[in-house]
Structures are given as C-alpha cells and as structure tokens.
LOSE-29260 format. One record per residue (C-alpha): residue in one letter; x, y, z; residue number from 1. Coordinates in steps of 0.2 Angstrom, whole numbers. Each point is the difference from the previous one (the first is absolute). Layout:
% LOSE-29260
A; X; Y; Z; NUM
...
END
This chain:
% LOSE-29260
M; -103; 375; -149; 1
K; -18; -5; 1; 2
K; 3; -13; -14; 3
L; 15; -8; 10; 4
I; -11; -1; 16; 5
V; -13; -9; -10; 6
T; 12; -12; -7; 7
L; 8; -4; 17; 8
A; -18; -3; 7; 9
A; -4; -11; -15; 10
L; 16; -10; 3; 11
A; -4; -2; 19; 12
V; -17; -7; -5; 13
A; 8; -12; -12; 14
F; 13; -6; 13; 15
G; -14; -2; 13; 16
S; -10; -10; -13; 17
A; 15; -11; -4; 18
F; 3; -4; 18; 19
A; -18; -4; 3; 20
Q; 1; -12; -15; 21
D; 16; -8; 6; 22
L; -7; -3; 17; 23
A; -16; -7; -7; 24
A; 11; -12; -10; 25
V; 10; -5; 15; 26
T; -16; -2; 11; 27
E; -7; -12; -14; 28
I; 16; -11; 1; 29
Y; -1; 0; 19; 30
N; -18; -5; 0; 31
A; 5; -14; -13; 32
G; 12; -6; 13; 33
A; -13; 0; 14; 34
E; -12; -10; -11; 35
A; 14; -13; -4; 36
V; 2; -2; 19; 37
S; -18; -3; 2; 38
A; 0; -13; -14; 39
G; 16; -9; 8; 40
E; 11; 5; -15; 41
K; 15; 6; 11; 42
E; 13; 1; -13; 43
N; -11; 11; -11; 44
A; -5; 10; 15; 45
L; 19; 3; 4; 46
K; 4; 5; -18; 47
S; -14; 13; 1; 48
F; 5; 7; 17; 49
E; 18; 1; -6; 50
E; -5; 9; -15; 51
A; -12; 12; 9; 52
L; 14; 4; 13; 53
K; 12; 4; -14; 54
L; -12; 12; -9; 55
A; -7; 7; 17; 56
E; 18; 5; 5; 57
A; 3; 10; -16; 58
L; -16; 10; 5; 59
G; 8; 7; 16; 60
E; -12; 6; 13; 61
E; -15; -4; -12; 62
G; 4; -18; 1; 63
Q; 5; -2; 18; 64
E; -15; -9; 6; 65
V; 2; -13; -13; 66
V; 18; -1; 4; 67
T; -3; -3; 19; 68
N; -14; -13; -4; 69
C; 11; -10; -12; 70
K; 15; 0; 12; 71
N; -12; -8; 13; 72
I; -6; -13; -12; 73
I; 15; -5; -10; 74
P; 10; -8; 14; 75
N; -15; -10; 6; 76
L; -3; -6; -17; 77
K; 18; -5; -2; 78
L; 0; -9; 16; 79
S; -16; -9; -4; 80
L; 6; -6; -17; 81
A; 16; -7; 9; 82
K; -11; -10; 12; 83
D; -9; -7; -15; 84
L; 17; -6; -7; 85
V; 3; -8; 17; 86
K; -17; -9; 0; 87
A; 5; -7; -18; 88
S; 16; -6; 7; 89
K; 10; 11; -11; 90
F; 12; 4; 13; 91
D; 15; 8; -9; 92
E; -12; 12; -9; 93
A; -9; 3; 17; 94
V; 16; 5; 8; 95
A; 5; 12; -14; 96
A; -18; 7; 0; 97
L; 1; 3; 19; 98
A; 16; 8; -1; 99
E; -7; 12; -13; 100
A; -16; 3; 11; 101
E; 12; 4; 15; 102
K; 10; 12; -11; 103
V; -15; 9; -7; 104
A; -9; 1; 17; 105
E; 15; 8; 8; 106
A; 1; 13; -14; 107
Y; -19; 4; 2; 108
E; 2; 0; 19; 109
A; -12; -15; 2; 110
F; 11; -7; 14; 111
S; -12; -13; 7; 112
V; -1; -8; -18; 113
A; 19; 1; -1; 114
D; 2; -9; 17; 115
E; -12; -13; -5; 116
A; 8; -3; -17; 117
K; 17; -1; 8; 118
G; -6; -12; 13; 119
L; -7; -12; -12; 120
I; 16; -2; -11; 121
P; 8; -12; 12; 122
Q; -16; -10; 3; 123
V; -2; -2; -19; 124
K; 18; -6; -1; 125
L; -3; -12; 13; 126
S; -15; -7; -8; 127
K; 10; -2; -16; 128
A; 14; -9; 9; 129
N; -13; -11; 10; 130
G; -9; -5; -16; 131
L; 17; -5; -8; 132
Y; 4; -10; 15; 133
K; -16; -9; 0; 134
A; 2; -4; -18; 135
K; 17; -8; 4; 136
E; 9; 13; -11; 137
F; 13; 1; 14; 138
D; 14; 9; -9; 139
A; -13; 14; -6; 140
A; -7; 0; 17; 141
A; 17; 3; 8; 142
A; 3; 14; -12; 143
A; -17; 8; 5; 144
F; 4; -1; 18; 145
Q; 16; 8; -3; 146
E; -9; 15; -8; 147
I; -9; 2; 16; 148
L; 17; -1; 10; 149
D; 8; 13; -12; 150
A; -13; 12; 6; 151
D; 0; -6; 18; 152
P; 15; -9; 5; 153
A; -7; -3; 17; 154
N; -15; -9; -6; 155
G; 2; -16; 10; 156
T; -16; -9; -8; 157
A; 7; 3; -18; 158
A; 17; -6; 5; 159
F; -8; -16; 8; 160
Y; -10; -4; -16; 161
K; 14; 4; -11; 162
G; 10; -13; 10; 163
A; -14; -13; -2; 164
A; -1; 4; -19; 165
L; 19; -3; -1; 166
V; -2; -17; 9; 167
G; -13; -4; -13; 168
A; 12; 4; -13; 169
G; 14; -10; 7; 170
K; 11; 15; 5; 171
N; 3; -4; 18; 172
D; 15; 11; 3; 173
E; -9; 15; -7; 174
A; -15; -5; 11; 175
K; 10; -1; 16; 176
A; 5; 19; -3; 177
A; -18; 4; -3; 178
F; -6; -9; 16; 179
E; 14; 9; 10; 180
L; -6; 16; -6; 181
A; -18; -5; 5; 182
A; 6; -6; 17; 183
A; 7; 18; 3; 184
N; -16; 8; -5; 185
G; -14; -7; 10; 186
Q; -1; -18; -6; 187
E; 13; -8; 11; 188
A; -10; -15; 5; 189
N; -6; -5; -17; 190
A; 16; 4; -8; 191
K; 11; -10; 12; 192
K; -12; -15; -2; 193
Q; 3; 1; -19; 194
L; 19; 2; 2; 195
G; -1; -15; 12; 196
N; -9; -10; -14; 197
I; 13; 4; -13; 198
Y; 15; -5; 10; 199
L; -9; -16; 6; 200
K; -2; -5; -18; 201
E; 18; 5; -4; 202
A; 6; -11; 15; 203
S; -10; -15; -6; 204
A; 6; 2; -18; 205
D; 18; 2; 6; 206
L; -1; -16; 11; 207
K; -6; -10; -15; 208
A; 14; 7; -10; 209
K; 12; -5; 14; 210
K; 5; 18; 2; 211
Y; 1; -2; 19; 212
A; 8; 16; 5; 213
D; -13; 10; -10; 214
A; -14; -10; 6; 215
V; 5; 3; 18; 216
A; 2; 19; -3; 217
A; -17; 1; -9; 218
A; -9; -10; 14; 219
V; 7; 11; 13; 220
K; -6; 16; -9; 221
A; -17; -8; -2; 222
N; -2; -3; 18; 223
E; 7; 17; 4; 224
Y; -13; 9; -11; 225
A; -15; -12; 5; 226
P; 4; -13; 14; 227
N; -3; -17; -8; 228
A; 3; -17; 7; 229
Q; 2; -7; -18; 230
A; 15; 13; -3; 231
L; 9; -7; 16; 232
Q; -3; -18; -6; 233
L; 8; 4; -17; 234
A; 15; 9; 8; 235
G; 2; -16; 11; 236
Q; -1; -11; -15; 237
A; 12; 10; -10; 238
S; 13; 1; 14; 239
Q; -1; -18; 3; 240
A; 2; -4; -19; 241
A; 15; 12; 1; 242
G; 8; -10; 14; 243
K; -2; 15; 12; 244
N; -8; -10; 14; 245
N; 1; 13; 14; 246
D; -10; 12; -11; 247
A; -12; -14; -5; 248
I; -3; -3; 19; 249
K; -3; 18; 3; 250
Y; -13; 2; -14; 251
F; -9; -16; 4; 252
E; -2; 4; 18; 253
Q; -7; 17; -5; 254
Y; -12; -9; -11; 255
L; -6; -11; 14; 256
E; -2; 15; 11; 257
A; -11; 9; -14; 258
A; -10; -16; -5; 259
P; 0; -12; 15; 260
N; -15; -9; -6; 261
A; 5; -1; -19; 262
S; -3; -17; -8; 263
N; 18; -2; -2; 264
A; 5; 5; 17; 265
G; 5; -17; 5; 266
A; 11; -3; -16; 267
I; 9; 17; 3; 268
A; 3; -4; 19; 269
Y; 7; -17; -5; 270
T; 11; 9; -13; 271
V; 6; 12; 14; 272
G; 3; -15; 12; 273
A; 11; -8; -14; 274
L; 10; 16; -3; 275
Y; 3; 2; 18; 276
Q; 6; -18; 2; 277
T; 12; 2; -15; 278
A; 7; 15; 10; 279
K; 2; -11; 15; 280
N; -12; 10; 10; 281
N; -10; -15; 7; 282
A; -10; 10; 13; 283
K; -8; 11; -14; 284
A; -2; -15; -11; 285
K; -10; -9; 13; 286
E; -11; 16; 2; 287
F; -5; 0; -18; 288
Y; -1; -19; -2; 289
T; -12; 1; 15; 290
K; -11; 13; -10; 291
A; 0; -11; -15; 292
A; -5; -16; 10; 293
S; -18; 2; -3; 294
D; 1; 3; -19; 295
P; -9; -13; -9; 296
K; 14; -2; -13; 297
Y; 16; 4; 10; 298
G; -5; -4; 17; 299
A; 6; -18; 0; 300
E; 17; 5; -6; 301
A; 1; 14; 12; 302
K; -3; -12; 14; 303
K; 13; -12; -6; 304
M; 13; 15; 0; 305
L; -6; 5; 17; 306
D; 4; -18; 6; 307
A; 16; 0; -8; 308
L; 5; 16; 8; 309
K; -4; -6; 18; 310
END
C-alpha cells in the first residue's frame, strides 16, 4: 500500500510539473503576441494570441487568466486590422474582416467592439460605392449602392446615389425607381429634382423625335416632380405641333405665369395671341398681342394684329 501511495504522489508531482511547463509555454506565446503588438505587427500578434487562447483553454482553470486576456485582445486586434484594410481602400476585404470581428467579439462578449464593427460595415460599403461613382464606374457603383440597400432597404441616401449612378449608366427607367425609393426615405426634395430632370430630358428628346403625346406626358411629369417653366414650354410646343391648340394655349399660359420675365416671353405671348385668334377668341387674342407689343422681335407684328382686330 505504501508503494502505491508513493507512486500516486509521484504521478501528482509529474502532472503538476507538466501543467507548469504547459502554462509557461502558453505564457511565452502570449508574451510573443504582446511584443508583436508593440512592434506594430498586428497579424503576427493575432496569430500568437489565437494560439495562446487555444492552448490555454485546454489547460482549464490553470489557463483561465490567459484565456480572459486573449478574449479581450483578439476582437480589438481583428477590428484594428479591418480598419487598416479600410484605410488601404480594400473595401470588400474590409467588410469581410469587419463581419468576422463582429462575430468573434460577440462570441467573446466584447459587445462594444461588436457594435463598432457592425456600425462600420455600411460606412465601408458606402465608401466603396462612392469611390466607384467618382471614378465613373456607374454600373459597378449602382451595384455597390444596391448592396447597401439589400441590408437596409430604407436607406434613402444609398437609393438616391444608386439613381444617380444609373443615370450615369444611361439606365433612366431603373434610375426612376431608385429615386422614387429615395423620395420615400428622407430624400424627397433631391430625388424629385432628379426625377424632374430625367422627365425633362425625355420630353425634349420626344419633341425632337416628333413623339408629341409622349413629349407632353413627360413634360407634365417633369413639372409635377420639380416645377419648371421649361417643361411647360415643351408641353405647349408639343401640343401645338400635334394640333391640340387648346392644350397648347393652356401650357403656354402656365409658362408665362411661371416665367413672366423670360427672354422669350414676348414670343410665347404672340403665339398664344395667334392661337386664340385662330379659335375666334379675339378678346383673348388682343390680351396676349398686347403683352407681346413691346417685344423687340414680335412687337411690330403684334401691333399690326391688334390694329387688325379693332
């Protein structure tokens, strides 16, 4: 029995010695990580702390202090490395690194680090998208803004810039949908201005192409989104060209109300007078010829028409 007790005692000493050696080895690896941090070698430091953590966890209670320290350090290191990728404009890698930092931080209950990593992800995605937009890589920029919207469909800023990128790519129909989304999510004034511009350009193109009904419809929409005298003028011109004189009169009158001091106000007033005269409404014809009487180009003719209508 005495011999057995001696043997067990010897084993206890041997195990104690082994644990001490293992802890010393783990501590050495941990210290190597600390030295790497001081030297600015973050990746090497991370590898050391991750190795130390794994070995320390295997030691149970003996390695608990090292485990705690490693779990405090590793999430911060991962976050710092992700930020370095952002600074280097390696945005896709940065997003993946931030997601990993968030995951590890949550697992190690480093919740402030997890929140910071999570909050940085949409900012990094926005930086990527903005960079592509500035570089005029419009299709890629639109896709990058869509990535933001996939995670946050109510992000009006991302929707607005996606619309701008799609305009740059010549995809106006898709841009309209993006601007509508932006308008519904805090970007109403900016988005409606852009929608007005799109429809105004479409109205002008349709007028040149003699697609008069389409030109009027686009011009009216342009004015609805962003009140614009030019849109009213285009609607009047398209209506007149289509032989719809009553509509032409309506839009030209609205134009004169919106832009009474425009350089072509006299010309438009003369046109309205002529349209009213064609419609046998001499009283209204006189009213608009009178408005055109002082126009340097059309004034003399307007006076002749007034004399003829007396």
